[in-house]
N, C-alpha and C positions, 0 to 999 in steps of 0.2 A: 415808078410809083412814088407818090409823096403823101405824107400824112401831116395834117395840122391839128394839133390837140390843144384845147383850152380846158383846164380843170382846176379845182380848188376845194378847200375845206374851210368851213366856218364851224368852230367848236367852242364849247363852254365846258369847263371842268371845275367841279366843286372840290376844294381841298379839305375842308373841315366838315365831316359828316355828309349827309345826303342833300342838305338844303343849299341851293345856289344863292348866295348873297353877295353883296358888294365887297365884303372883306374876305370872302372865302373862295372866290371863283377866279379862274384864269381864262381869259378870252384869247382866241387865236383865229386869225384869218390868213389863209394862204391862197395864192393864185399862181398857176404855172402855165406857161405857154411853151409848146414844144413843136418844132418843125423837123420832120424826118424825111430824108430823100434816099431813094434806092434807084440805081441804074444798072442795066445789064447789057453786056456786049460779048457775044460768043460764050466762052466758058468763064469770063471774068464778070465780076459784079462789084459795085461800090455802094457803101452805105454810110450815111452821115446824119447826125441829129444834134440839134442845139436846143437848150432849154433856158428859159428866163423865169426866175421865181421871185416872189415878193411875199414877205411875212409881216403881219401886223399883230402885235401883242406877244405874249409869251409862248414859246414852243415847248414848255415843260408840261406836256399833256400826256402824250404817248408818242411812239415813233409813227405818227400818222402818215408820214411820207418817208419812204426808205432813204437812208443817207447814201451819198455817192460812195462807190466802192473805193478801197484803198488802192490808188493807182500810182504808177511810176511818174506819169506826167501830170502836173497840176494845171489842168485846163479849166480853172474856175476864176472868174473875175467878180470881185465884190463891187457892187454899184452903190449900195447904201448900207451902212453899218451903224445903226442907232439902237439904243436899248429896246425900243418897242417897234422899230421899223428896220427891216433888213431886205436887201435885194441882191441877187447875183445872176450871172450868166454862166452857163456850164455846157461844155461839149460832152455829150453822152455816147455818141457813136462816131467813129471815123475809122473805117476798115476797108480792106481790099480782099476779095475772095476769088479763088480759082477752083473750078469744079470739073470733074469728069464723071463717068458713070460709077466709078468705085472710090475715087479719091477726092477729098475736099480739104482745101487749105485756106485758112483765113488768118490775116494778121492785122493788128490794130485794135482800137477800142471797140469791144463787141460784147454782146450778151452771152454769158456762159452758164449753162446748167450742167451740173455734174452729179451723178447719182440718180436714184429713182424714187426718192421720198416725195410725197405730195404736200405735206404740211410741215413735218419735222424733217429737215433736210440735213442729215448728219454729214454728208459728203460735200455739200456745197460750201467750199472754202473761199469762194471768190466774191459772191454778193448774195449772202443768205436771204432767203425769203422769210418775212415776219408775218405770221398768220393774221395778227390783229392790225396790220398796217392797212389804212384806208385806201392808199394809192398803190395799186398793183397793175397799172396799165402796161408798164414796161419794166423789164428787169434791167438793173443798172449795168452800164458798160464797164468792161475790165480791159486794161492794156495787156494783150496776150497774143501768143501764137497758138493756133489750134490746128491739128492735123487729124483727119479721120479717114479710115479705110473701111469699107463695108462690102459684104457679099450678101447672098440671100439668107445665110444662116449664122454669120458671125460678123464682128466688127472690132476695130481697134481704134483707140482714141488717145492722143497725147496732147496735153495742154501745158504751156509754159507761160505763167503770168510774170510780167516784168517786175512785180513786187517781190519775186523770189520763190514762188510756189510752182512745183512740178506735179503733174497728175497724169496717171495712166489708167486706162480701163480696157479689159479684153472681154467682149460680150458674146453671148450665144443666144440664139432665138429658136423657139419651137412654135407650133401653131398657137399656143396659149400662154407661153411664158417667155420672159426675157430675164437672163441671168448674166452677171458680170463679176469678174474679179477686179478689185479696185486697189490702187496704190497711190499714195500722195506723200510728197516730201515738203515739209514746211518747218524748218529748224530741226525736225526729227522725222522719222519715217512712220507712216501709218499704212496698214494693209487691211483688207476686208472684202466685203461682198455687197452687191445690190441685187435685189430680186423683185420682179413684178409679174403678175399674171392674173388670169381671169378664171374664176371657179364658179360655175353656175350663175353667171351674171354679176358676180361680186368681184370687184377689183381688190386684190391683196398685194401688199408690198412690204418689203423689209430691207433694212440696211444694217450693216455691222462694221464697226471701226475698231481695229485692234492695234495696240502699241505696246511698247515695253513696260509702260506704266499701268495699263488697264484696258478696259473694254467699254464701248458704248454700242447699244443695240436699239433699233427702233422697229416698230411694226405698225401697220395700219390697214384700213379697209375703207372702200367706198361702195355702199350698197344702195340699190334703188328699190323702194317699196311704196306701192300705191301713189305714185306721182311725186314722191319725196326722195331726196338723196341724203343718206346718213353717212357721215365721215367720222372716223375715230382713228387717232394716231397717238402713240405713246412711245417714250424713249427712257432708257435707264442708262446712266453713265457711272462707271466705276473707275474714276481716276484715269481716263483715257488720255488726257492731255489736250483735248480739242479746245482750241481757243477762238476759233472762228464762229462756232455755234454753241455757246454754253448751254448745257442741259441741266446742270445741277445734279441732284440725285434722281429726280423723277420729273418728267415733263409729259403733260397730257393735253391733247387738243381734240375737241369734239364739236361737230356742227350739224345742224339739221336745216336742210335747204329745200324749199318748194319752188322749182323752176317756173311754174305757172300757177298763179292764184289770183284770179280776178284782175289780170293785167299787172300784178305786182310779183316780185320775187322775194318773199320774206325768208329770213334765216335767223338762226340763233347759234351762238358758239360759246364755248368755255375754254379758256386757256389757263393751265395750272403749271406753275414752276416751283417745284419743291425746294430747290436750292436757296431761293430767297423768300420762301414761305409767302408767295403771292399768287393771286389769280385774277383773271379778267373775264367778265361775262359781257358779251356784246350781242345786242339785238339789232338787226338791220332789215330794211325793206327797200328794194330798188324798183323804181318805175322807169321803164324804158319808153321814152317818148317816141323815138324813131330808131332806125338802125344805127344812126351815128351819134346818139346822145342818150344819157341816162342820168338820173338823180337818185342818190342813196341817202337815206336817213339812218343814223346810227344812234343807239343809246346803250349805255353800259355801266357796269359797276366794277371798280378796280380796288383790289385789296393788296397793299404792300405793307407798310408799317401802320397805316390806318385806312379807313374807307374813303372813297371818293367816287363821284359819278361823272359821266361824260355824256354830252349831247352834241352831235355833229351832223352836218349836212355836207355831202360830197357830190360834186357835179363833174360831168365830163361832156365835152362836145368834140366830135371828130369832123374834120372837113376834108 
């Protein structure tokens, strides 16, 4: 299987107040081309992906596109590096996998998800998800070794990232719930849990991270009501020492999404980070032209030290 993706963002952000003017706006245009290839032979499989990106204007708007993960190998080539024009090429996937009915081993640059958080991912120390990122087509690749063993009611997972992070999870499953004991070492040891389940059609989840310095706990829910999906997630950090996903004192994310509304998929979300006294309100509406393409229009209000607003158009085409 092969995937060819073309996507990009055109964005305007006002820095002084809510009016977009010549002296107060930052303009940004990004374009990305990605080619991904997967091949299977018996119990072995290979995956590779390369990206080429170009930026025009300032990128000081939002983390509109996720930054590459901190990897051991620096597989990035700068093609253009000018104040208002930059371009590079980047290898995002390059891995080999061997699988049996119960055992799965993968080595190389790969996508890694760790934990069960949907929006606030306390355990994802490898390439954390950013809810207000506009580009979420692919999770960033990490140089790592991953081994997983699974049965019908339990699973064991070990991850070693070449950047120096070790992670272990021991999971158990019932008909409605997934539970796991988590452990991670990154300069110090962190232990905790991850929990996800279904209660009367509502998805509930929680993560806890404990260290010698303190505790971080997150809770969330995804509920479906009259054709709409409501998602709420919150986290509190009490000096846990987490440096890969800074929570501050309080972090809240909430979104309302209508999967089908006259051919559009409108949504609205609020992101609040108490540690820096900032919040972001994002409104978006996606129009899916075909199964392989869509266009999303974003508008939002950002509050950090002052107010600013953003308008962005994000497009994707799969081939």
